[in-house]
N, C-alpha and C positions, 0 to 999 in steps of 0.2 A: 382363161386363167390370168390373174394378175399377181405378181410377186413384188412386194415393196420391201427391198432389203433394208432400207433405213428404219422403217417401222416394224420390220420383221413380220409382215402380214401377208398371208396368201388368201386371195379371194377366188372362190369357185362359183361360177354362174350356172344355174340349172334353169331350164325353160320348159314350161308345160305348153304343149302344142296340140291342136286338134280342131275339129269342126265347131261351128258356132253352137253354143249351148250343150256341149258334150259333158261339161262339168269341170272345166279347167279352174275357173275362179272358185267354185265350190270346194275343190281339192285344197286350194291354198287357204281358204277360210277355215276349213276343218283342221288343216295342219297348224295354222296359227292358234286356233282355239285349244288344240291339244298341247301346245307348248307352254312351258313355264313362263310366266310373265317377265321374269328377269332375264330370260334367254332370248327374247324376241324384241324386234323393233315394231314400229307402227305399221300396220297392214294398210297399204295404200291402194285404193281402187278408183279408177276413173271410169265412169259409166257414160254411155251414149244411148241415144234412142235406138240405134241399130244393133248394138252388141253390149253384153254385160260388162266387158272389160275393153277399154280402148287401148291402154298401154301396159301397165304391169302392176303386180302385187309384189311386195318386198318382204322377205322374212330373214333377218339376220340371226345366225346362230354362231357362236364363237367357241374356239377350243385352242389351248396352248400346248405345244409340245414341251419335252424336257429341256430343249435348248432354246425355248422362248419363241418359237414360231407360232404366231396366232393365225388360226384359220377362220375365215368368215364365209358363210354360205349365203348367197343371194339367189332368191327364187322368183322367177318371173312367169307371167302368163302372156299369151298373145291373143288379140281379137280374132275370132274365127270367121267373121263375115268376109266374103270375097273382096269387098271394096277396100279392106284394110291390108291388102297384100304388102304394101310398102312398109307398114308398121311392123308386120310380122318379120319381114326381112331385117329390119333395123334391130328388133329385139333379139334376133338370133345371132347378131354379131357378138363374137367373143364367147359364145356358149360353150361350156365344157361337157354338158350332158343334156339330153332331152327326154321328157316323158311325152309319149303320144297318147292322148286321152281319146279313146273311141267310144261311141255310143253303142251299147250292146244290142240294141233293137235291130232286128233283121231289116226293117224298113230304112235304116240309116246306113246300110252297107256302102252304098255309092257315095254318100257324103263323106264317110270315113276314108274311102279310097281317094276321092278328090283332094281331101285335106292332106293325105299322106303324100300324094304326088306334089302338092304345093310345098310341103316340107322339104322334099328332095330338091325341088327347084330353088327354093330360097337358100338352102344350105349350099347348093352349087354356086349361087351368086355370091356367097360369102367365102368361097374357096374351101368348102367342107363337103362331106358326104355322109350318108347313113352307115357307110362301111367303116369309117374311121372315128365317128363320133359315138360315144356311149349312148345307147338308146334302150329304153324299156317301154313296153306297151301296157296300157291299162284299159280294160273293158269295164266301163262305168255303167251305172243305171241298171244293175243286175236285179233290182227289185221290181222292174217294170214288166208288163206282159210282152209276149212275142220277142223275147231276147234269144240270141244264139245260145244253144245249150252248152253246158260246161264240157260235156263229152266232145262236142264239135270243136270247141276252143282248145281243148287238150290235144286233140288230133292235129289241129292246125299248128299248135305250139311246137309239136315234135318236128315240124318241117322247117323250122327257122332257127335263128341264133338269138333273137331278142327275148329276154325274160318277159313273161306275161303275168299280169296281176288282175284280179277281179275286184270290183269296188262298187260300193253304194256311197258315194261321196257325201250325199245329204245326211247320212247317218254316221259318217266317219269311218265306215268299213273299208278296209283296204288302202286307206289314204297314207298312213304311216308306212305300210309295207312297200307301197310304190315308191315313196320318197327315199326310204332307206335303201331299197333295191337299186335305184338310180345312183344314189350317192356312193354306194359300195362299188358299183361298176365304174363310175367316174373316177373314184379315188384309185382304184387298181390301175386304170389307164394312165392317169397323171403320174402316179408313183413309178410306173414302169418307164415312162418317158423322161422323167426329171429326177428320179432318185431321192424323193423327199425323206424316205425312211433312213437312208444312209447319210444324207447331208445334214438333216436336222434332228436325227434321233427320234423320228416320229413313230409312235406306237399306234398302229391302226386299230388294234383291239380296244385300247383305252379310248381312242377317238370315238368309235362307234358306240361304246358303252356310255360315253358322255352324251352323245347325240340322243340315244334312246332314253337316257335319263331325263334330258331336257324336254323330250316329247312325252314324258310321263308314261312310257311303255315299259313294262316289267320284263319283256322277253329279251332273249339273247339275240345277237346278230344271226346265228344259224337258224334260229326259230323263225325269224322274220323272213329270211331268204327262202326258207322251205315252204313259205306260204304261197309262192308263185305257182302258176299253172304249169309252166314249163317254158319251152322256147319255141317261138314261131316266127315266121317271116310274113309280115303284112304285105311284103312285096308280091307274094304269090296272089293274094286277093286283089291287089292293085292291077296286076297284069291280066286278070280275067275280064 
């Protein structure tokens, strides 16, 4: 989080993390496509031969409170390939919230677990942990064969604290839900720590209504949050 008192601008950084080709970049592309043109900046993607995203994608959305505090949201992805560990660690610096994008296919279970362990280690290197940083989980690629069943994910969700969302990012399904779910959890955490509502007269309900409007989503915040599977701890899967 960055707060510029002179410009009266709060910048919140959200990061999409996960194994290679799990759908991180596709999530941001779909999120950008769903956004009103006047509400977004240029979507920047650097591609390499080894991974679809080398550094980051950027999606600015802005909102101003009654007392003139402007909120800017920056969304990044990280490269999933093992060789880009240092880049992932760099992108995680200053992160306020993380989406872990997992591949729903049973065959990708170990890759998901390896990537989650990598997330924990890189957060540790940045003085953070999954216990203190807002985190949501997305199980992507639900349209492919041999995926974990929804019943299985629901059962696993009940065992942990992280909100879980299902998605088919290539079709835009679950993309807004995951993003808004993370933003809501992140805002609650930041507001509790820094008192933005009290200090700047920030109305969170108006903020989220504005965000959903700019994402061209007619639903209310409760409707979006209710779309999640539940709560689960990927840590249990990692430990197995």
